[in-house]
VEXSE-616837 format. One record per atom (N, C-alpha, C, CB): residue in one letter; x, y, z. Coordinates in steps of 0.02 Angstrom, whole numbers, padded with zeros to 5 digits, always signed. Glycine has a CB too. Example, Ala and Ser with C-alpha at 12.3 -4.5 7.8 and 13.67 -1.06 7.14 Angstrom:
2
a+00660-00284+00390
a+00615-00225+00390
a+00660-00165+00390
a+00565-00224+00452
s+00642-00112+00354
s+00684-00053+00357
s+00645+00002+00394
s+00704-00030+00286
% end
This chain:
187
m+01206-00560+00481
m+01264-00529+00486
m+01257-00452+00513
m+01294-00535+00420
a+01272-00444+00564
a+01261-00360+00601
a+01284-00306+00524
a+01341-00342+00692
w+01246-00265+00527
w+01282-00211+00478
w+01317-00152+00518
w+01225-00175+00426
f+01287-00160+00587
f+01316-00090+00631
f+01338-00120+00702
f+01248-00021+00647
q+01408-00102+00711
q+01443-00141+00768
q+01433-00061+00833
q+01553-00173+00738
g+01401-00022+00831
g+01445+00027+00859
g+01370+00020+00949
g+01458+00128+00789
s+01379+00084+00978
s+01360+00069+01043
s+01284+00079+01043
s+01398+00114+01095
k+01239+00059+01112
k+01194+00092+01091
k+01155+00142+01066
k+01187+00088+01103
e+01182+00215+01105
e+01168+00262+01071
e+01175+00253+00997
e+01199+00308+01095
e+01239+00225+00971
e+01249+00252+00897
e+01209+00218+00852
e+01320+00246+00869
k+01170+00159+00870
k+01120+00123+00838
k+01040+00164+00853
k+01127+00042+00868
w+01045+00195+00895
w+00988+00217+00895
w+00964+00293+00860
w+00976+00211+00957
e+01040+00317+00867
e+01072+00364+00828
e+01047+00354+00733
e+01160+00349+00848
a+01058+00295+00740
a+01064+00273+00656
a+01002+00245+00640
a+01124+00214+00635
f+00961+00227+00706
f+00878+00229+00666
f+00859+00277+00695
f+00819+00168+00674
a+00841+00327+00728
a+00819+00393+00706
a+00844+00417+00638
a+00840+00441+00755
d+00906+00429+00624
d+00923+00446+00574
d+00874+00433+00501
d+00981+00419+00579
e+00882+00367+00502
e+00868+00318+00450
e+00785+00310+00437
e+00902+00246+00474
a+00746+00274+00495
a+00689+00281+00496
a+00639+00312+00527
a+00681+00249+00496
m+00663+00365+00564
m+00602+00420+00600
m+00585+00452+00538
m+00629+00486+00665
p+00616+00481+00494
p+00588+00531+00449
p+00521+00517+00431
p+00625+00537+00390
h+00517+00438+00406
h+00458+00401+00373
h+00388+00419+00431
h+00482+00302+00366
m+00393+00450+00480
m+00351+00417+00520
m+00277+00443+00485
m+00365+00436+00604
p+00274+00522+00467
p+00224+00544+00399
p+00188+00509+00362
p+00252+00569+00351
d+00248+00467+00320
d+00206+00397+00258
d+00190+00356+00314
d+00266+00341+00186
l+00200+00339+00358
l+00189+00283+00392
l+00113+00284+00421
l+00243+00276+00446
y+00119+00360+00450
y+00045+00391+00472
y-00011+00381+00424
y+00047+00469+00481
r-00001+00420+00370
r-00043+00409+00310
r-00071+00340+00293
r-00006+00430+00253
v-00026+00288+00278
v-00036+00219+00257
v-00086+00177+00310
v+00037+00185+00251
a-00055+00208+00376
a-00104+00172+00429
a-00165+00201+00433
a-00078+00171+00499
v-00167+00244+00413
v-00245+00286+00432
v-00278+00267+00376
v-00248+00378+00441
w-00247+00254+00310
w-00286+00207+00254
w-00291+00141+00276
w-00250+00203+00182
l-00253+00105+00318
l-00270+00035+00347
l-00336+00018+00365
l-00236+00023+00405
t-00308+00064+00428
t-00361+00039+00480
t-00438+00085+00482
t-00322+00047+00560
k-00437+00146+00464
k-00487+00191+00443
k-00508+00232+00512
k-00551+00149+00408
n-00470+00205+00547
n-00447+00255+00598
n-00397+00285+00638
n-00465+00248+00627
r-00386+00349+00659
r-00351+00379+00689
r-00299+00348+00735
r-00387+00413+00712
d-00345+00314+00777
d-00323+00294+00847
d-00277+00241+00835
d-00381+00271+00896
e-00316+00169+00791
e-00277+00129+00758
e-00227+00138+00723
e-00301+00105+00732
a-00232+00207+00682
a-00182+00195+00642
a-00097+00241+00688
a-00214+00230+00557
e-00133+00262+00725
e-00045+00297+00800
e-00047+00217+00819
e-00070+00381+00913
d-00072+00195+00848
d-00059+00118+00879
d-00006+00065+00839
d-00134+00078+00878
l-00034+00076+00778
l-00004+00026+00712
l+00036+00066+00701
l-00045+00002+00644
v+00065+00137+00680
v+00136+00174+00680
v+00160+00160+00728
v+00144+00243+00676
q+00159+00143+00781
q+00206+00168+00841
q+00213+00076+00847
q+00163+00230+00924
e+00170+00030+00828
e+00185-00040+00855
e+00264-00076+00789
e+00087-00096+00848
t+00226-00004+00731
t+00286-00029+00682
t+00348-00030+00699
t+00291+00005+00628
m+00360+00048+00727
m+00412+00066+00753
m+00437+00041+00816
m+00408+00120+00753
f+00406+00011+00848
f+00445-00030+00903
f+00479-00113+00862
f+00377-00048+00977
q+00435-00134+00822
q+00464-00200+00779
q+00510-00165+00739
q+00408-00245+00729
a+00537-00121+00680
a+00565-00109+00667
a+00656-00075+00711
a+00522-00092+00638
l+00635-00079+00772
l+00675-00034+00813
l+00722-00115+00824
l+00629+00019+00892
k+00651-00150+00855
k+00704-00204+00865
k+00741-00244+00807
k+00671-00253+00904
s+00698-00242+00768
s+00731-00279+00701
s+00781-00239+00651
s+00670-00303+00652
f+00804-00176+00682
f+00841-00151+00633
f+00915-00167+00627
f+00834-00087+00637
h+00927-00217+00653
h+01010-00264+00624
h+00987-00290+00579
h+01054-00330+00670
r+00942-00295+00570
r+00934-00351+00496
r+00912-00285+00443
r+00849-00434+00503
y+00891-00242+00451
y+00895-00183+00385
y+00971-00153+00359
y+00851-00108+00411
e+00961-00169+00314
e+01014-00155+00257
e+01016-00067+00253
e+00986-00195+00174
m+01083-00054+00293
m+01099+00024+00279
m+01076+00025+00184
m+01207+00046+00300
g+01051+00091+00156
g+01059+00120+00101
g+01005+00089+00039
g+01134+00113+00087
t+00973+00065+00082
t+00916+00014+00052
t+00855+00056+00050
t+00901-00057+00101
n+00791+00039+00034
n+00750+00094+00051
n+00702+00071+00098
n+00719+00125-00007
c+00713+00117+00153
c+00695+00098+00212
c+00599+00140+00213
c+00765+00130+00275
r+00586+00152+00178
r+00503+00160+00193
r+00478+00128+00166
r+00467+00212+00183
a+00515+00082+00107
a+00449+00024+00090
a+00468-00028+00129
a+00439-00007+00006
w+00534-00049+00179
w+00560-00096+00245
w+00504-00083+00298
w+00643-00071+00279
l+00488-00004+00314
l+00451+00011+00368
l+00360-00030+00353
l+00456+00106+00374
v+00366+00001+00283
v+00293-00005+00255
v+00278-00086+00265
v+00288+00022+00166
t+00331-00124+00230
t+00287-00200+00250
t+00321-00232+00310
t+00288-00264+00182
i+00343-00191+00375
i+00316-00218+00417
i+00266-00183+00447
i+00355-00237+00453
m+00212-00129+00425
m+00177-00099+00452
m+00113-00166+00451
m+00171-00026+00418
y+00116-00176+00344
y+00055-00216+00323
y+00072-00296+00361
y+00050-00219+00225
n+00133-00324+00370
n+00143-00383+00404
n+00087-00380+00480
n+00232-00387+00421
l+00121-00304+00529
l+00085-00308+00583
l+00010-00299+00601
l+00112-00277+00611
n-00034-00253+00526
n-00099-00240+00499
n-00128-00329+00506
n-00093-00199+00408
y-00110-00360+00435
y-00125-00438+00428
y-00150-00459+00501
y-00052-00486+00402
k-00099-00469+00525
k-00099-00517+00604
k-00151-00480+00638
k-00018-00516+00658
r-00157-00416+00650
r-00222-00376+00670
r-00296-00389+00637
r-00208-00306+00654
i-00290-00411+00560
i-00350-00386+00552
i-00358-00493+00565
i-00373-00325+00464
a-00326-00522+00538
a-00325-00601+00560
a-00339-00613+00646
a-00241-00634+00539
k-00309-00571+00685
k-00342-00593+00742
k-00413-00572+00760
k-00305-00578+00791
l-00434-00512+00741
l-00523-00485+00741
l-00553-00531+00696
l-00544-00398+00709
t-00551-00553+00641
t-00598-00576+00605
t-00578-00654+00619
t-00600-00546+00530
k-00526-00691+00619
k-00514-00765+00609
k-00533-00802+00554
k-00540-00797+00654
l-00513-00763+00513
l-00521-00810+00425
l-00482-00786+00394
l-00588-00806+00374
k-00448-00854+00352
k-00401-00863+00324
k-00409-00847+00260
k-00382-00916+00335
l-00369-00803+00207
l-00359-00792+00166
l-00352-00832+00095
l-00330-00770+00187
v-00392-00837+00037
v-00375-00889-00009
v-00349-00843-00054
v-00430-00938-00036
d-00305-00883-00095
d-00271-00859-00171
d-00327-00853-00219
d-00215-00917-00205
d-00316-00818-00251
d-00351-00795-00310
d-00335-00832-00370
d-00339-00727-00323
p-00344-00896-00399
p-00317-00940-00467
p-00296-00873-00504
p-00386-00997-00518
e-00343-00856-00526
e-00355-00805-00581
e-00287-00760-00582
e-00426-00756-00565
e-00277-00719-00529
e-00227-00675-00509
e-00138-00705-00532
e-00241-00669-00421
r-00149-00773-00552
r-00078-00791-00564
r-00059-00778-00658
r-00069-00883-00534
l-00132-00758-00691
l-00116-00774-00738
l-00097-00669-00784
l-00183-00836-00763
a-00044-00651-00713
a-00064-00582-00717
a-00004-00560-00752
a-00081-00545-00647
e+00050-00594-00788
e+00113-00563-00841
e+00031-00558-00921
e+00220-00657-00860
t-00023-00582-00912
t-00049-00585-00993
t-00073-00511-00983
t-00120-00653-01023
v-00073-00456-00917
v-00116-00432-00929
v-00089-00369-00949
v-00158-00438-00887
p-00102-00310-01005
p-00091-00263-01030
p-00071-00212-00980
p-00139-00252-01067
f-00023-00168-01013
f-00012-00118-00960
f-00073-00073-00958
f+00053-00077-00973
e-00086-00033-00900
e-00162+00000-00895
e-00143+00078-00857
e-00225-00059-00837
p-00149+00138-00891
p-00129+00184-00869
p-00153+00227-00784
p-00138+00213-00926
s-00134+00260-00760
s-00175+00257-00701
s-00218+00348-00708
s-00112+00240-00620
v-00245+00326-00643
v-00324+00367-00661
v-00287+00446-00678
v-00397+00372-00572
p-00342+00498-00716
p-00324+00526-00733
p-00322+00588-00688
p-00343+00518-00779
e-00248+00624-00682
e-00244+00687-00623
e-00307+00740-00625
e-00171+00736-00636
s-00340+00727-00668
s-00390+00806-00664
s-00452+00788-00617
s-00428+00838-00755
l-00453+00721-00601
l-00484+00718-00535
l-00502+00739-00473
l-00473+00696-00522
t-00555+00771-00434
t-00521+00789-00371
t-00509+00713-00334
t-00571+00846-00322
d-00463+00737-00262
d-00454+00699-00203
d-00524+00676-00198
d-00424+00739-00139
e-00541+00703-00164
e-00614+00691-00148
e-00661+00626-00178
e-00647+00755-00173
a-00671+00636-00247
a-00682+00593-00265
a-00651+00521-00308
a-00711+00619-00276
i-00586+00536-00283
i-00544+00459-00299
i-00572+00424-00247
i-00453+00454-00293
i-00539+00458-00159
i-00551+00443-00103
i-00634+00395-00104
i-00545+00514-00063
a-00683+00446-00127
a-00743+00390-00116
a-00749+00327-00175
a-00821+00434-00119
a-00723+00338-00228
a-00707+00304-00281
a-00679+00228-00271
a-00662+00346-00314
l-00639+00237-00226
l-00567+00199-00192
l-00641+00153-00138
l-00481+00277-00130
k-00678+00176-00110
k-00709+00139-00053
k-00745+00075-00096
k-00768+00192-00005
d-00761+00093-00151
d-00795+00058-00224
d-00747-00020-00209
d-00767+00116-00325
v-00684-00016-00220
v-00648-00062-00224
v-00616-00101-00168
v-00612-00041-00256
p-00628-00154-00204
p-00618-00234-00158
p-00544-00211-00106
p-00593-00325-00232
d-00534-00223-00025
d-00463-00208-00004
d-00404-00227-00034
d-00453-00228+00050
s-00408-00301-00069
s-00372-00344-00102
s-00324-00285-00152
s-00425-00403-00143
f-00369-00255-00207
f-00352-00230-00256
f-00351-00139-00224
f-00403-00258-00319
r-00369-00117-00187
r-00361-00068-00180
r-00286-00029-00133
r-00421-00065-00161
s-00291-00085-00072
s-00180-00084-00054
s-00159-00072-00114
s-00126-00170-00026
v-00172-00101-00182
v-00115-00117-00204
v-00128-00058-00258
v-00101-00198-00224
v-00169-00030-00276
v-00202+00029-00311
v-00168+00086-00273
v-00288+00032-00307
v-00190+00091-00199
v-00158+00148-00158
v-00066+00144-00154
v-00195+00139-00074
l-00051+00099-00124
l+00042+00104-00148
l+00059+00100-00187
l+00089+00071-00136
s+00043+00089-00258
s+00062+00103-00333
s+00061+00179-00346
s+00009+00066-00386
d+00011+00197-00331
d-00032+00275-00387
d-00025+00330-00323
d-00155+00261-00420
v-00031+00305-00258
v-00028+00343-00201
v+00072+00365-00162
v-00084+00288-00147
e+00075+00293-00131
e+00147+00294-00113
e+00187+00294-00179
e+00168+00230-00068
e+00173+00296-00235
e+00240+00265-00284
e+00268+00209-00276
e+00297+00299-00281
f+00259+00153-00237
f+00308+00098-00235
f+00309+00055-00313
f+00283+00045-00168
s+00332+00010-00345
s+00367-00014-00388
s+00329-00071-00376
s+00439-00010-00385
y+00323-00126-00421
y+00287-00177-00429
y+00319-00226-00383
y+00280-00195-00497
k+00405-00209-00367
k+00436-00263-00349
k+00434-00228-00276
k+00507-00285-00390
e+00435-00172-00255
e+00401-00161-00176
e+00353-00189-00149
e+00379-00107-00162
i+00303-00171-00188
i+00242-00191-00169
i+00226-00240-00159
i+00207-00178-00195
a+00260-00291-00212
a+00258-00375-00200
a+00286-00398-00120
a+00318-00415-00265
s+00355-00348-00132
s+00361-00358-00045
s+00346-00356+00016
s+00382-00344-00026
i+00301-00284+00003
i+00269-00270+00073
i+00205-00314+00067
i+00251-00183+00089
l+00177-00330+00008
l+00105-00371+00039
l+00122-00439+00039
l+00031-00364-00008
d+00167-00465+00010
d+00230-00532+00018
d+00169-00567-00026
d+00261-00577+00118
i+00152-00557-00092
i+00114-00574-00152
i+00175-00579-00214
i+00051-00512-00166
p+00170-00616-00268
p+00187-00636-00301
p+00168-00550-00365
p+00159-00714-00298
m+00249-00538-00390
m+00248-00473-00449
m+00195-00483-00485
m+00311-00468-00503
g+00182-00543-00526
g+00128-00536-00536
g+00058-00520-00515
g+00130-00562-00549
t+00046-00563-00465
t-00013-00536-00426
t-00026-00450-00416
t-00003-00569-00355
v+00026-00439-00397
v+00050-00362-00400
v+00028-00320-00441
v+00111-00354-00412
m+00017-00348-00515
m-00013-00324-00590
m-00072-00341-00588
m+00016-00354-00655
s-00086-00400-00577
s-00143-00421-00608
s-00189-00368-00547
s-00154-00518-00613
r-00184-00366-00482
r-00224-00338-00441
r-00222-00234-00462
r-00192-00370-00358
l-00168-00218-00468
l-00172-00152-00491
l-00220-00152-00556
l-00099-00124-00506
y-00216-00179-00618
y-00262-00179-00665
y-00328-00171-00638
y-00256-00233-00703
r-00342-00217-00617
r-00430-00235-00594
r-00456-00184-00547
r-00442-00314-00549
g-00404-00175-00499
g-00429-00128-00470
g-00439-00037-00469
g-00407-00147-00434
r-00395-00028-00546
r-00404+00016-00570
r-00443+00042-00621
r-00370+00022-00573
r-00455-00036-00659
r-00527-00044-00675
r-00595-00045-00655
r-00528-00077-00689
i-00585-00047-00586
i-00649-00054-00561
i-00635+00035-00534
i-00665-00130-00497
l-00592+00040-00494
l-00584+00131-00503
l-00618+00169-00528
l-00541+00156-00534
r-00578+00167-00609
r-00618+00212-00660
r-00676+00179-00690
r-00574+00234-00718
q-00713+00156-00682
q-00785+00130-00680
q-00822+00175-00646
q-00794+00063-00649
t-00798+00166-00583
t-00837+00213-00520
t-00839+00274-00553
t-00796+00224-00439
l-00784+00297-00541
l-00767+00362-00573
l-00809+00389-00636
l-00697+00357-00595
a-00809+00342-00671
a-00856+00358-00741
a-00934+00368-00711
a-00853+00280-00805
g-00955+00345-00663
g-01030+00317-00631
g-01046+00414-00616
g-01022+00241-00530
q-00980+00406-00573
q-00971+00485-00543
q-00979+00533-00576
q-00914+00505-00521
a-00937+00542-00627
a-00949+00577-00681
a-01017+00607-00707
a-00928+00542-00720
r-01034+00567-00747
r-01092+00546-00773
r-01169+00584-00720
r-01083+00456-00772
e-01152+00544-00691
e-01196+00593-00597
e-01176+00688-00609
e-01124+00554-00478
y-01122+00713-00629
y-01110+00777-00615
y-01129+00801-00708
y-01020+00791-00575
g-01153+00762-00751
g-01151+00802-00826
g-01088+00792-00861
g-01159+00884-00822
f-01048+00742-00839
f-00996+00740-00899
f-00975+00644-00901
f-00911+00804-00875
g-00983+00632-00942
g-00989+00563-00974
g-00938+00549-01030
g-01060+00553-01004
g-00928+00581-01079
g-00911+00571-01146
g-00824+00557-01132
g-00935+00644-01199
g-00797+00589-01094
g-00739+00564-01116
g-00692+00510-01065
g-00703+00626-01134
l-00743+00500-01011
l-00703+00457-00950
l-00743+00387-00994
l-00730+00477-00838
k-00798+00385-01009
k-00830+00323-01022
k-00787+00304-01101
k-00926+00336-01025
a-00780+00352-01133
a-00714+00326-01189
a-00679+00298-01167
a-00670+00366-01223
a-00646+00311-01116
a-00572+00291-01079
a-00579+00240-01035
a-00539+00348-01034
e-00626+00230-01010
e-00603+00141-00970
e-00652+00077-01035
e-00660+00129-00843
a-00667+00102-01116
a-00669+00052-01156
a-00606+00000-01175
a-00690+00081-01206
% end
């Protein structure tokens, strides 16, 4: 059922009002996904094109940013699949996510540069969840929808990604002579 029955101009205005304000957020996510500003611009452009084509399916009043990021992740997945010709295999361990206790996010006293450098050591499947949760502040449910994975998998990947990140940051802290606080926090 179409949510909007107006003219093309009215539909374009609705899209511009609802989706266009999220372009800076989309670009930031795209840069993170592609690690290349030119590819990020292409990914954002393709995302907006697909969103405009599919805007009749968007339900007004819902989280447009999450809807757009979902489109972007799907497009990026297809882009990577074309480049690598690999098929991803599900990790059976991740199905046990409901048994994982809550893990607090990374302490805010760390510098952005240290966190970004440490994120490079986190495997991509975990890193994506950590970025969507702790940087983009999406809920577990929204992340599950964006990445098209079960919510339990989101929780498991977030726990494991944060643990890897914390261990990496603890190692960096020890290099700079700080060790007691972070070491105790990772235990």
